[in-house]
N, CA, C and O atoms as a GROMACS GRO file, in nm:
protein
  568
    1MET      N    1   0.277  -1.703  -0.584
    1MET     CA    2   0.284  -1.607  -0.476
    1MET      C    3   0.144  -1.586  -0.418
    1MET      O    4   0.044  -1.586  -0.490
    2ILE      N    5   0.140  -1.569  -0.289
    2ILE     CA    6   0.014  -1.541  -0.218
    2ILE      C    7   0.039  -1.422  -0.126
    2ILE      O    8   0.136  -1.419  -0.050
    3PHE      N    9  -0.052  -1.325  -0.133
    3PHE     CA   10  -0.046  -1.208  -0.046
    3PHE      C   11  -0.180  -1.194   0.024
    3PHE      O   12  -0.283  -1.178  -0.041
    4ILE      N   13  -0.180  -1.200   0.157
    4ILE     CA   14  -0.299  -1.190   0.239
    4ILE      C   15  -0.280  -1.076   0.336
    4ILE      O   16  -0.175  -1.067   0.400
    5ARG      N   17  -0.378  -0.987   0.347
    5ARG     CA   18  -0.368  -0.878   0.444
    5ARG      C   19  -0.507  -0.844   0.499
    5ARG      O   20  -0.606  -0.844   0.427
    6LEU      N   21  -0.511  -0.818   0.629
    6LEU     CA   22  -0.625  -0.754   0.692
    6LEU      C   23  -0.577  -0.613   0.724
    6LEU      O   24  -0.473  -0.596   0.788
    7VAL      N   25  -0.654  -0.512   0.681
    7VAL     CA   26  -0.610  -0.373   0.695
    7VAL      C   27  -0.718  -0.290   0.763
    7VAL      O   28  -0.835  -0.328   0.766
    8HIS      N   29  -0.677  -0.176   0.817
    8HIS     CA   30  -0.771  -0.085   0.882
    8HIS      C   31  -0.777   0.049   0.810
    8HIS      O   32  -0.829   0.147   0.863
    9THR      N   33  -0.725   0.053   0.688
    9THR     CA   34  -0.724   0.175   0.608
    9THR      C   35  -0.784   0.145   0.471
    9THR      O   36  -0.811   0.030   0.438
   10ALA      N   37  -0.802   0.248   0.393
   10ALA     CA   38  -0.862   0.232   0.260
   10ALA      C   39  -0.780   0.136   0.175
   10ALA      O   40  -0.657   0.134   0.182
   11ILE      N   41  -0.850   0.057   0.095
   11ILE     CA   42  -0.788  -0.038   0.003
   11ILE      C   43  -0.783   0.026  -0.135
   11ILE      O   44  -0.886   0.065  -0.191
   12GLU      N   45  -0.663   0.036  -0.189
   12GLU     CA   46  -0.644   0.093  -0.322
   12GLU      C   47  -0.583  -0.014  -0.413
   12GLU      O   48  -0.480  -0.072  -0.380
   13LEU      N   49  -0.646  -0.039  -0.527
   13LEU     CA   50  -0.595  -0.138  -0.622
   13LEU      C   51  -0.450  -0.110  -0.661
   13LEU      O   52  -0.371  -0.203  -0.676
   14SER      N   53  -0.416   0.016  -0.677
   14SER     CA   54  -0.280   0.051  -0.721
   14SER      C   55  -0.174   0.005  -0.621
   14SER      O   56  -0.058  -0.015  -0.659
   15ASP      N   57  -0.211  -0.013  -0.495
   15ASP     CA   58  -0.116  -0.062  -0.394
   15ASP      C   59  -0.087  -0.210  -0.409
   15ASP      O   60   0.013  -0.260  -0.357
   16TRP      N   61  -0.174  -0.282  -0.479
   16TRP     CA   62  -0.165  -0.428  -0.483
   16TRP      C   63  -0.144  -0.486  -0.623
   16TRP      O   64  -0.108  -0.603  -0.635
   17SER      N   65  -0.165  -0.408  -0.726
   17SER     CA   66  -0.165  -0.463  -0.862
   17SER      C   67  -0.034  -0.530  -0.900
   17SER      O   68  -0.035  -0.629  -0.973
   18SER      N   69   0.079  -0.480  -0.854
   18SER     CA   70   0.208  -0.540  -0.891
   18SER      C   71   0.230  -0.676  -0.825
   18SER      O   72   0.318  -0.751  -0.868
   19LYS      N   73   0.153  -0.710  -0.723
   19LYS     CA   74   0.172  -0.836  -0.651
   19LYS      C   75   0.137  -0.959  -0.736
   19LYS      O   76   0.180  -1.070  -0.704
   20ILE      N   77   0.059  -0.940  -0.842
   20ILE     CA   78   0.025  -1.055  -0.926
   20ILE      C   79   0.098  -1.053  -1.060
   20ILE      O   80   0.073  -1.137  -1.147
   21ASP      N   81   0.190  -0.957  -1.076
   21ASP     CA   82   0.269  -0.951  -1.200
   21ASP      C   83   0.353  -1.077  -1.215
   21ASP      O   84   0.414  -1.124  -1.119
   22ASP      N   85   0.356  -1.129  -1.334
   22ASP     CA   86   0.434  -1.248  -1.365
   22ASP      C   87   0.447  -1.251  -1.517
   22ASP      O   88   0.346  -1.247  -1.587
   23PRO      N   89   0.568  -1.259  -1.569
   23PRO     CA   90   0.584  -1.256  -1.715
   23PRO      C   91   0.526  -1.378  -1.787
   23PRO      O   92   0.513  -1.379  -1.909
   24ASP      N   93   0.492  -1.482  -1.710
   24ASP     CA   94   0.436  -1.603  -1.771
   24ASP      C   95   0.284  -1.609  -1.765
   24ASP      O   96   0.225  -1.710  -1.802
   25THR      N   97   0.221  -1.501  -1.718
   25THR     CA   98   0.075  -1.500  -1.712
   25THR      C   99   0.019  -1.406  -1.817
   25THR      O  100   0.078  -1.304  -1.850
   26GLY      N  101  -0.096  -1.443  -1.869
   26GLY     CA  102  -0.163  -1.362  -1.970
   26GLY      C  103  -0.292  -1.301  -1.920
   26GLY      O  104  -0.360  -1.230  -1.994
   27ALA      N  105  -0.327  -1.328  -1.792
   27ALA     CA  106  -0.453  -1.277  -1.738
   27ALA      C  107  -0.434  -1.229  -1.596
   27ALA      O  108  -0.379  -1.299  -1.510
   28HIS      N  109  -0.480  -1.106  -1.572
   28HIS     CA  110  -0.488  -1.050  -1.437
   28HIS      C  111  -0.634  -1.015  -1.416
   28HIS      O  112  -0.695  -0.946  -1.498
   29ALA      N  113  -0.691  -1.062  -1.305
   29ALA     CA  114  -0.833  -1.035  -1.278
   29ALA      C  115  -0.848  -0.984  -1.136
   29ALA      O  116  -0.778  -1.028  -1.044
   30TRP      N  117  -0.941  -0.889  -1.118
   30TRP     CA  118  -0.964  -0.827  -0.987
   30TRP      C  119  -1.112  -0.816  -0.956
   30TRP      O  120  -1.194  -0.799  -1.046
   31PHE      N  121  -1.144  -0.827  -0.829
   31PHE     CA  122  -1.278  -0.798  -0.780
   31PHE      C  123  -1.265  -0.710  -0.658
   31PHE      O  124  -1.187  -0.740  -0.567
   32ALA      N  125  -1.340  -0.600  -0.655
   32ALA     CA  126  -1.346  -0.514  -0.537
   32ALA      C  127  -1.490  -0.511  -0.488
   32ALA      O  128  -1.581  -0.472  -0.562
   33GLY      N  129  -1.510  -0.552  -0.364
   33GLY     CA  130  -1.641  -0.542  -0.300
   33GLY      C  131  -1.650  -0.407  -0.230
   33GLY      O  132  -1.571  -0.378  -0.141
   34VAL      N  133  -1.746  -0.326  -0.271
   34VAL     CA  134  -1.756  -0.186  -0.228
   34VAL      C  135  -1.886  -0.164  -0.150
   34VAL      O  136  -1.990  -0.221  -0.184
   35THR      N  137  -1.880  -0.082  -0.045
   35THR     CA  138  -1.999  -0.050   0.033
   35THR      C  139  -2.097   0.027  -0.053
   35THR      O  140  -2.065   0.133  -0.108
   36ARG      N  141  -2.218  -0.027  -0.065
   36ARG     CA  142  -2.321   0.041  -0.145
   36ARG      C  143  -2.418   0.114  -0.051
   36ARG      O  144  -2.426   0.082   0.068
   37ARG      N  145  -2.489   0.210  -0.106
   37ARG     CA  146  -2.580   0.294  -0.028
   37ARG      C  147  -2.713   0.226   0.000
   37ARG      O  148  -2.768   0.241   0.109
   38LYS      N  149  -2.766   0.152  -0.097
   38LYS     CA  150  -2.899   0.091  -0.081
   38LYS      C  151  -2.886  -0.059  -0.059
   38LYS      O  152  -2.808  -0.127  -0.126
   39THR      N  153  -2.964  -0.110   0.036
   39THR     CA  154  -2.970  -0.253   0.063
   39THR      C  155  -3.115  -0.297   0.055
   39THR      O  156  -3.202  -0.236   0.116
   40THR      N  157  -3.141  -0.400  -0.021
   40THR     CA  158  -3.276  -0.455  -0.031
   40THR      C  159  -3.287  -0.573   0.064
   40THR      O  160  -3.209  -0.668   0.055
   41THR      N  161  -3.384  -0.568   0.154
   41THR     CA  162  -3.402  -0.674   0.252
   41THR      C  163  -3.473  -0.794   0.188
   41THR      O  164  -3.520  -0.786   0.074
   42ALA      N  165  -3.479  -0.903   0.262
   42ALA     CA  166  -3.545  -1.024   0.212
   42ALA      C  167  -3.692  -0.998   0.180
   42ALA      O  168  -3.748  -1.063   0.092
   43SER      N  169  -3.754  -0.904   0.250
   43SER     CA  170  -3.895  -0.872   0.226
   43SER      C  171  -3.914  -0.775   0.108
   43SER      O  172  -4.027  -0.745   0.070
   44GLY      N  173  -3.803  -0.727   0.052
   44GLY     CA  174  -3.813  -0.636  -0.062
   44GLY      C  175  -3.803  -0.489  -0.026
   44GLY      O  176  -3.802  -0.403  -0.114
   45ALA      N  177  -3.795  -0.458   0.103
   45ALA     CA  178  -3.782  -0.319   0.146
   45ALA      C  179  -3.640  -0.269   0.114
   45ALA      O  180  -3.543  -0.346   0.117
   46VAL      N  181  -3.631  -0.140   0.084
   46VAL     CA  182  -3.501  -0.081   0.057
   46VAL      C  183  -3.459   0.000   0.179
   46VAL      O  184  -3.532   0.087   0.226
   47ARG      N  185  -3.339  -0.031   0.230
   47ARG     CA  186  -3.283   0.042   0.344
   47ARG      C  187  -3.163   0.120   0.295
   47ARG      O  188  -3.089   0.075   0.208
   48ILE      N  189  -3.144   0.238   0.351
   48ILE     CA  190  -3.032   0.323   0.314
   48ILE      C  191  -2.919   0.302   0.416
   48ILE      O  192  -2.936   0.324   0.536
   49THR      N  193  -2.806   0.258   0.365
   49THR     CA  194  -2.690   0.228   0.449
   49THR      C  195  -2.610   0.355   0.474
   49THR      O  196  -2.588   0.436   0.384
   50LYS      N  197  -2.567   0.370   0.599
   50LYS     CA  198  -2.479   0.480   0.636
   50LYS      C  199  -2.333   0.435   0.630
   50LYS      O  200  -2.248   0.506   0.577
   51THR      N  201  -2.305   0.317   0.685
   51THR     CA  202  -2.169   0.264   0.686
   51THR      C  203  -2.171   0.116   0.719
   51THR      O  204  -2.270   0.064   0.770
   52LEU      N  205  -2.062   0.049   0.689
   52LEU     CA  206  -2.042  -0.090   0.730
   52LEU      C  207  -1.926  -0.093   0.829
   52LEU      O  208  -1.837  -0.008   0.826
   53HIS      N  209  -1.930  -0.192   0.916
   53HIS     CA  210  -1.821  -0.212   1.012
   53HIS      C  211  -1.788  -0.361   1.014
   53HIS      O  212  -1.877  -0.444   1.031
   54TYR      N  213  -1.660  -0.394   0.996
   54TYR     CA  214  -1.617  -0.533   0.993
   54TYR      C  215  -1.532  -0.565   1.115
   54TYR      O  216  -1.447  -0.485   1.157
   55GLN      N  217  -1.556  -0.683   1.172
   55GLN     CA  218  -1.474  -0.737   1.280
   55GLN      C  219  -1.428  -0.875   1.238
   55GLN      O  220  -1.491  -0.940   1.155
   56ALA      N  221  -1.316  -0.919   1.295
   56ALA     CA  222  -1.263  -1.050   1.258
   56ALA      C  223  -1.191  -1.113   1.377
   56ALA      O  224  -1.144  -1.043   1.466
   57HIS      N  225  -1.184  -1.244   1.375
   57HIS     CA  226  -1.089  -1.316   1.458
   57HIS      C  227  -0.964  -1.316   1.371
   57HIS      O  228  -0.947  -1.403   1.286
   58GLU      N  229  -0.876  -1.218   1.393
   58GLU     CA  230  -0.773  -1.186   1.294
   58GLU      C  231  -0.677  -1.301   1.263
   58GLU      O  232  -0.652  -1.329   1.146
   59SER      N  233  -0.624  -1.367   1.363
   59SER     CA  234  -0.527  -1.474   1.334
   59SER      C  235  -0.595  -1.590   1.261
   59SER      O  236  -0.537  -1.648   1.169
   60MET      N  237  -0.717  -1.623   1.301
   60MET     CA  238  -0.789  -1.730   1.234
   60MET      C  239  -0.827  -1.689   1.092
   60MET      O  240  -0.818  -1.769   0.999
   61ALA      N  241  -0.870  -1.564   1.075
   61ALA     CA  242  -0.908  -1.515   0.942
   61ALA      C  243  -0.787  -1.519   0.847
   61ALA      O  244  -0.801  -1.561   0.733
   62GLU      N  245  -0.671  -1.475   0.895
   62GLU     CA  246  -0.552  -1.477   0.809
   62GLU      C  247  -0.516  -1.620   0.769
   62GLU      O  248  -0.480  -1.645   0.654
   63THR      N  249  -0.524  -1.712   0.863
   63THR     CA  250  -0.494  -1.852   0.833
   63THR      C  251  -0.591  -1.906   0.730
   63THR      O  252  -0.550  -1.972   0.634
   64GLN      N  253  -0.720  -1.880   0.748
   64GLN     CA  254  -0.819  -1.931   0.654
   64GLN      C  255  -0.811  -1.864   0.518
   64GLN      O  256  -0.833  -1.928   0.416
   65LEU      N  257  -0.778  -1.735   0.515
   65LEU     CA  258  -0.759  -1.668   0.387
   65LEU      C  259  -0.641  -1.728   0.311
   65LEU      O  260  -0.647  -1.745   0.190
   66ARG      N  261  -0.533  -1.759   0.382
   66ARG     CA  262  -0.417  -1.821   0.317
   66ARG      C  263  -0.454  -1.959   0.263
   66ARG      O  264  -0.414  -1.994   0.152
   67GLN      N  265  -0.528  -2.037   0.340
   67GLN     CA  266  -0.571  -2.169   0.293
   67GLN      C  267  -0.660  -2.156   0.170
   67GLN      O  268  -0.647  -2.233   0.075
   68LEU      N  269  -0.751  -2.059   0.174
   68LEU     CA  270  -0.839  -2.035   0.060
   68LEU      C  271  -0.758  -2.000  -0.064
   68LEU      O  272  -0.784  -2.052  -0.172
   69ALA      N  273  -0.659  -1.912  -0.049
   69ALA     CA  274  -0.575  -1.872  -0.162
   69ALA      C  275  -0.497  -1.991  -0.217
   69ALA      O  276  -0.484  -2.006  -0.338
   70GLU      N  277  -0.445  -2.075  -0.128
   70GLU     CA  278  -0.372  -2.194  -0.174
   70GLU      C  279  -0.464  -2.289  -0.250
   70GLU      O  280  -0.425  -2.344  -0.353
   71GLN      N  281  -0.585  -2.308  -0.200
   71GLN     CA  282  -0.682  -2.393  -0.271
   71GLN      C  283  -0.716  -2.335  -0.407
   71GLN      O  284  -0.724  -2.408  -0.506
   72ALA      N  285  -0.735  -2.204  -0.413
   72ALA     CA  286  -0.767  -2.137  -0.540
   72ALA      C  287  -0.654  -2.154  -0.640
   72ALA      O  288  -0.678  -2.180  -0.758
   73LYS      N  289  -0.530  -2.139  -0.593
   73LYS     CA  290  -0.415  -2.157  -0.683
   73LYS      C  291  -0.416  -2.295  -0.746
   73LYS      O  292  -0.394  -2.309  -0.867
   74GLN      N  293  -0.441  -2.398  -0.666
   74GLN     CA  294  -0.442  -2.534  -0.718
   74GLN      C  295  -0.562  -2.561  -0.806
   74GLN      O  296  -0.550  -2.616  -0.915
   75ARG      N  297  -0.679  -2.520  -0.758
   75ARG     CA  298  -0.804  -2.550  -0.828
   75ARG      C  299  -0.813  -2.481  -0.964
   75ARG      O  300  -0.867  -2.537  -1.059
   76HIS      N  301  -0.760  -2.357  -0.972
   76HIS     CA  302  -0.776  -2.274  -1.092
   76HIS      C  303  -0.645  -2.245  -1.166
   76HIS      O  304  -0.640  -2.158  -1.253
   77SER      N  305  -0.540  -2.316  -1.131
   77SER     CA  306  -0.409  -2.299  -1.199
   77SER      C  307  -0.362  -2.154  -1.197
   77SER      O  308  -0.326  -2.097  -1.300
   78LEU      N  309  -0.363  -2.094  -1.079
   78LEU     CA  310  -0.325  -1.954  -1.065
   78LEU      C  311  -0.177  -1.941  -1.032
   78LEU      O  312  -0.119  -2.026  -0.965
   79ALA      N  313  -0.117  -1.835  -1.082
   79ALA     CA  314   0.022  -1.805  -1.050
   79ALA      C  315   0.033  -1.725  -0.921
   79ALA      O  316   0.126  -1.746  -0.843
   80ALA      N  317  -0.062  -1.635  -0.897
   80ALA     CA  318  -0.058  -1.549  -0.778
   80ALA      C  319  -0.200  -1.515  -0.734
   80ALA      O  320  -0.294  -1.510  -0.814
   81VAL      N  321  -0.213  -1.491  -0.604
   81VAL     CA  322  -0.342  -1.452  -0.545
   81VAL      C  323  -0.317  -1.342  -0.443
   81VAL      O  324  -0.222  -1.348  -0.364
   82VAL      N  325  -0.402  -1.240  -0.446
   82VAL     CA  326  -0.402  -1.134  -0.347
   82VAL      C  327  -0.542  -1.129  -0.286
   82VAL      O  328  -0.642  -1.124  -0.358
   83ILE      N  329  -0.548  -1.129  -0.152
   83ILE     CA  330  -0.675  -1.107  -0.082
   83ILE      C  331  -0.648  -1.004   0.027
   83ILE      O  332  -0.567  -1.027   0.117
   84VAL      N  333  -0.718  -0.891   0.017
   84VAL     CA  334  -0.705  -0.784   0.116
   84VAL      C  335  -0.846  -0.756   0.168
   84VAL      O  336  -0.938  -0.729   0.090
   85HIS      N  337  -0.864  -0.762   0.300
   85HIS     CA  338  -0.995  -0.733   0.359
   85HIS      C  339  -0.980  -0.623   0.462
   85HIS      O  340  -0.890  -0.626   0.546
   86ARG      N  341  -1.067  -0.526   0.454
   86ARG     CA  342  -1.064  -0.414   0.547
   86ARG      C  343  -1.143  -0.448   0.672
   86ARG      O  344  -1.246  -0.515   0.664
   87LEU      N  345  -1.095  -0.404   0.785
   87LEU     CA  346  -1.165  -0.416   0.912
   87LEU      C  347  -1.196  -0.276   0.964
   87LEU      O  348  -1.134  -0.178   0.922
   88GLY      N  349  -1.292  -0.268   1.056
   88GLY     CA  350  -1.334  -0.138   1.106
   88GLY      C  351  -1.440  -0.080   1.015
   88GLY      O  352  -1.508  -0.151   0.942
   89GLU      N  353  -1.453   0.052   1.021
   89GLU     CA  354  -1.557   0.121   0.943
   89GLU      C  355  -1.518   0.133   0.797
   89GLU      O  356  -1.404   0.165   0.764
   90VAL      N  357  -1.616   0.105   0.709
   90VAL     CA  358  -1.596   0.118   0.564
   90VAL      C  359  -1.710   0.203   0.509
   90VAL      O  360  -1.822   0.154   0.494
   91PRO      N  361  -1.683   0.330   0.480
   91PRO     CA  362  -1.788   0.420   0.430
   91PRO      C  363  -1.839   0.382   0.291
   91PRO      O  364  -1.778   0.302   0.221
   92ILE      N  365  -1.951   0.441   0.254
   92ILE     CA  366  -2.011   0.422   0.122
   92ILE      C  367  -1.906   0.452   0.014
   92ILE      O  368  -1.833   0.552   0.022
   93GLY      N  369  -1.899   0.365  -0.086
   93GLY     CA  370  -1.810   0.387  -0.199
   93GLY      C  371  -1.668   0.336  -0.181
   93GLY      O  372  -1.590   0.337  -0.276
   94GLN      N  373  -1.634   0.290  -0.061
   94GLN     CA  374  -1.499   0.238  -0.039
   94GLN      C  375  -1.500   0.086  -0.037
   94GLN      O  376  -1.602   0.023  -0.008
   95ALA      N  377  -1.386   0.028  -0.069
   95ALA     CA  378  -1.375  -0.117  -0.080
   95ALA      C  379  -1.363  -0.182   0.058
   95ALA      O  380  -1.287  -0.137   0.144
   96SER      N  381  -1.439  -0.290   0.076
   96SER     CA  382  -1.428  -0.375   0.194
   96SER      C  383  -1.330  -0.488   0.168
   96SER      O  384  -1.260  -0.533   0.258
   97VAL      N  385  -1.326  -0.533   0.044
   97VAL     CA  386  -1.243  -0.647   0.008
   97VAL      C  387  -1.191  -0.630  -0.134
   97VAL      O  388  -1.259  -0.577  -0.222
   98LEU      N  389  -1.068  -0.676  -0.154
   98LEU     CA  390  -1.007  -0.676  -0.287
   98LEU      C  391  -0.947  -0.815  -0.307
   98LEU      O  392  -0.866  -0.861  -0.227
   99VAL      N  393  -0.988  -0.880  -0.415
   99VAL     CA  394  -0.936  -1.012  -0.449
   99VAL      C  395  -0.881  -1.005  -0.591
   99VAL      O  396  -0.949  -0.958  -0.682
  100GLY      N  397  -0.759  -1.051  -0.607
  100GLY     CA  398  -0.696  -1.050  -0.738
  100GLY      C  399  -0.620  -1.178  -0.763
  100GLY      O  400  -0.579  -1.246  -0.669
  101CYS      N  401  -0.602  -1.210  -0.890
  101CYS     CA  402  -0.527  -1.331  -0.926
  101CYS      C  403  -0.471  -1.316  -1.067
  101CYS      O  404  -0.519  -1.237  -1.148
  102SER      N  405  -0.370  -1.397  -1.092
  102SER     CA  406  -0.314  -1.404  -1.228
  102SER      C  407  -0.302  -1.550  -1.268
  102SER      O  408  -0.283  -1.638  -1.184
  103SER      N  409  -0.314  -1.572  -1.398
  103SER     CA  410  -0.305  -1.707  -1.452
  103SER      C  411  -0.259  -1.698  -1.597
  103SER      O  412  -0.254  -1.590  -1.656
  104ALA      N  413  -0.226  -1.812  -1.651
  104ALA     CA  414  -0.183  -1.814  -1.791
  104ALA      C  415  -0.297  -1.774  -1.884
  104ALA      O  416  -0.273  -1.708  -1.986
  105HIS      N  417  -0.420  -1.814  -1.850
  105HIS     CA  418  -0.535  -1.790  -1.937
  105HIS      C  419  -0.649  -1.725  -1.861
  105HIS      O  420  -0.665  -1.748  -1.741
  106ARG      N  421  -0.728  -1.643  -1.929
  106ARG     CA  422  -0.834  -1.566  -1.864
  106ARG      C  423  -0.942  -1.653  -1.802
  106ARG      O  424  -0.997  -1.616  -1.698
  107SER      N  425  -0.973  -1.767  -1.860
  107SER     CA  426  -1.082  -1.849  -1.806
  107SER      C  427  -1.053  -1.892  -1.662
  107SER      O  428  -1.144  -1.898  -1.580
  108ASP      N  429  -0.928  -1.924  -1.633
  108ASP     CA  430  -0.893  -1.963  -1.496
  108ASP      C  431  -0.907  -1.846  -1.400
  108ASP      O  432  -0.962  -1.861  -1.291
  109ALA      N  433  -0.858  -1.729  -1.439
  109ALA     CA  434  -0.867  -1.612  -1.352
  109ALA      C  435  -1.012  -1.570  -1.332
  109ALA      O  436  -1.052  -1.537  -1.220
  110PHE      N  437  -1.092  -1.570  -1.438
  110PHE     CA  438  -1.233  -1.534  -1.427
  110PHE      C  439  -1.307  -1.630  -1.334
  110PHE      O  440  -1.388  -1.587  -1.252
  111ALA      N  441  -1.281  -1.759  -1.346
  111ALA     CA  442  -1.350  -1.859  -1.264
  111ALA      C  443  -1.307  -1.851  -1.118
  111ALA      O  444  -1.386  -1.882  -1.028
  112ALA      N  445  -1.186  -1.810  -1.092
  112ALA     CA  446  -1.134  -1.808  -0.955
  112ALA      C  447  -1.198  -1.701  -0.868
  112ALA      O  448  -1.220  -1.724  -0.749
  113LEU      N  449  -1.229  -1.586  -0.924
  113LEU     CA  450  -1.278  -1.474  -0.842
  113LEU      C  451  -1.410  -1.506  -0.770
  113LEU      O  452  -1.414  -1.491  -0.648
  114PRO      N  453  -1.516  -1.549  -0.838
  114PRO     CA  454  -1.638  -1.579  -0.763
  114PRO      C  455  -1.620  -1.697  -0.667
  114PRO      O  456  -1.680  -1.699  -0.560
  115TRP      N  457  -1.539  -1.793  -0.706
  115TRP     CA  458  -1.514  -1.907  -0.617
  115TRP      C  459  -1.449  -1.859  -0.488
  115TRP      O  460  -1.491  -1.900  -0.379
  116MET      N  461  -1.348  -1.773  -0.498
  116MET     CA  462  -1.281  -1.722  -0.378
  116MET      C  463  -1.374  -1.636  -0.292
  116MET      O  464  -1.374  -1.648  -0.170
  117MET      N  465  -1.455  -1.550  -0.356
  117MET     CA  466  -1.546  -1.466  -0.278
  117MET      C  467  -1.652  -1.549  -0.207
  117MET      O  468  -1.684  -1.523  -0.091
  118ASP      N  469  -1.706  -1.649  -0.273
  118ASP     CA  470  -1.806  -1.735  -0.210
  118ASP      C  471  -1.747  -1.808  -0.090
  118ASP      O  472  -1.812  -1.818   0.014
  119ARG      N  473  -1.625  -1.859  -0.104
  119ARG     CA  474  -1.559  -1.930   0.007
  119ARG      C  475  -1.526  -1.832   0.120
  119ARG      O  476  -1.544  -1.865   0.237
  120LEU      N  477  -1.479  -1.714   0.085
  120LEU     CA  478  -1.445  -1.614   0.186
  120LEU      C  479  -1.568  -1.582   0.271
  120LEU      O  480  -1.561  -1.583   0.394
  121LYS      N  481  -1.678  -1.553   0.206
  121LYS     CA  482  -1.801  -1.517   0.278
  121LYS      C  483  -1.854  -1.632   0.363
  121LYS      O  484  -1.909  -1.608   0.471
  122ALA      N  485  -1.839  -1.754   0.316
  122ALA     CA  486  -1.894  -1.869   0.387
  122ALA      C  487  -1.804  -1.918   0.501
  122ALA      O  488  -1.854  -1.964   0.603
  123ASP      N  489  -1.671  -1.908   0.484
  123ASP     CA  490  -1.580  -1.979   0.574
  123ASP      C  491  -1.492  -1.893   0.664
  123ASP      O  492  -1.448  -1.940   0.769
  124VAL      N  493  -1.464  -1.771   0.626
  124VAL     CA  494  -1.365  -1.690   0.698
  124VAL      C  495  -1.434  -1.611   0.810
  124VAL      O  496  -1.537  -1.547   0.786
  125PRO      N  497  -1.377  -1.613   0.932
  125PRO     CA  498  -1.440  -1.545   1.046
  125PRO      C  499  -1.423  -1.393   1.042
  125PRO      O  500  -1.349  -1.334   1.120
  126ILE      N  501  -1.496  -1.333   0.947
  126ILE     CA  502  -1.506  -1.187   0.936
  126ILE      C  503  -1.655  -1.155   0.936
  126ILE      O  504  -1.732  -1.211   0.857
  127TRP      N  505  -1.694  -1.065   1.026
  127TRP     CA  506  -1.837  -1.035   1.045
  127TRP      C  507  -1.865  -0.890   1.010
  127TRP      O  508  -1.783  -0.801   1.034
  128LYS      N  509  -1.984  -0.868   0.952
  128LYS     CA  510  -2.022  -0.736   0.903
  128LYS      C  511  -2.143  -0.684   0.980
  128LYS      O  512  -2.245  -0.752   0.993
  129ARG      N  513  -2.130  -0.560   1.030
  129ARG     CA  514  -2.244  -0.490   1.092
  129ARG      C  515  -2.279  -0.372   1.004
  129ARG      O  516  -2.194  -0.288   0.972
  130GLU      N  517  -2.405  -0.366   0.964
  130GLU     CA  518  -2.451  -0.257   0.879
  130GLU      C  519  -2.523  -0.155   0.966
  130GLU      O  520  -2.610  -0.189   1.047
  131THR      N  521  -2.486  -0.027   0.949
  131THR     CA  522  -2.554   0.083   1.018
  131THR      C  523  -2.632   0.160   0.912
  131THR      O  524  -2.578   0.202   0.810
  132TYR      N  525  -2.761   0.176   0.940
  132TYR     CA  526  -2.850   0.244   0.845
  132TYR      C  527  -2.862   0.391   0.880
  132TYR      O  528  -2.821   0.434   0.988
  133MET      N  529  -2.918   0.469   0.789
  133MET     CA  530  -2.932   0.613   0.809
  133MET      C  531  -3.018   0.647   0.930
  133MET      O  532  -3.001   0.754   0.989
  134ASP      N  533  -3.110   0.558   0.969
  134ASP     CA  534  -3.192   0.584   1.088
  134ASP      C  535  -3.119   0.544   1.217
  134ASP      O  536  -3.178   0.543   1.325
  135GLU      N  537  -2.989   0.511   1.205
  135GLU     CA  538  -2.899   0.471   1.315
  135GLU      C  539  -2.925   0.331   1.369
  135GLU      O  540  -2.859   0.289   1.464
  136SER      N  541  -3.021   0.256   1.311
  136SER     CA  542  -3.037   0.117   1.351
  136SER      C  543  -2.921   0.037   1.294
  136SER      O  544  -2.860   0.077   1.195
  137THR      N  545  -2.891  -0.077   1.357
  137THR     CA  546  -2.780  -0.160   1.311
  137THR      C  547  -2.827  -0.304   1.298
  137THR      O  548  -2.924  -0.347   1.360
  138GLU      N  549  -2.754  -0.378   1.215
  138GLU     CA  550  -2.787  -0.518   1.194
  138GLU      C  551  -2.659  -0.593   1.158
  138GLU      O  552  -2.582  -0.549   1.073
  139TRP      N  553  -2.637  -0.707   1.225
  139TRP     CA  554  -2.526  -0.795   1.187
  139TRP      C  555  -2.573  -0.876   1.067
  139TRP      O  556  -2.680  -0.937   1.070
  140ILE      N  557  -2.492  -0.877   0.963
  140ILE     CA  558  -2.527  -0.943   0.838
  140ILE      C  559  -2.446  -1.073   0.826
  140ILE      O  560  -2.324  -1.072   0.841
  141HIS      N  561  -2.515  -1.180   0.800
  141HIS     CA  562  -2.447  -1.308   0.774
  141HIS      C  563  -2.473  -1.345   0.630
  141HIS      O  564  -2.586  -1.338   0.582
  142PRO      N  565  -2.367  -1.386   0.560
  142PRO     CA  566  -2.387  -1.418   0.418
  142PRO      C  567  -2.479  -1.537   0.403
  142PRO      O  568  -2.508  -1.578   0.291
   0.00000   0.00000   0.00000
C-alpha cells in the first residue's frame, strides 16, 4: 500500500499510523521533519526562524512522491509507505513532512527512511521559504 498526501493543515502521526498496519510486518518506522527555531548558516551564524512556508507544483509533486514510494517499496522490501507533506505556513514545532513505512524486518524500514527523505529533498518540486525573526526571508534549496 502507498499513501501520498499534500496537506495544508497540521500533520498528526495518529492520523496516519494505521495506514502501514499489516499483520505480516514486524517493523513500523516513522520520520517527522519539524520546523526548528534555530538555523545555522553555511558561515556558522545562527539565525532565529519565525516560520517556514512551503510551495509545490502539486500534481508533479504527487506523481514524484508516488514514484519515490514505489521505488522505496522495491528497493527496501517494504509492505507500505506513507508520505505526507505540508504546504503553506508551518510554525515552529510543527511537522512539515511525515514519512512512514512497514516491513518484515527493522533493517529494511530503518534504511528506507533516510533514503526516502534524501530523494524527496533532491527530486520532488516542493520549495521552502524561511522567514526569520527580523522578517527577512530566504528560499532554501537542499
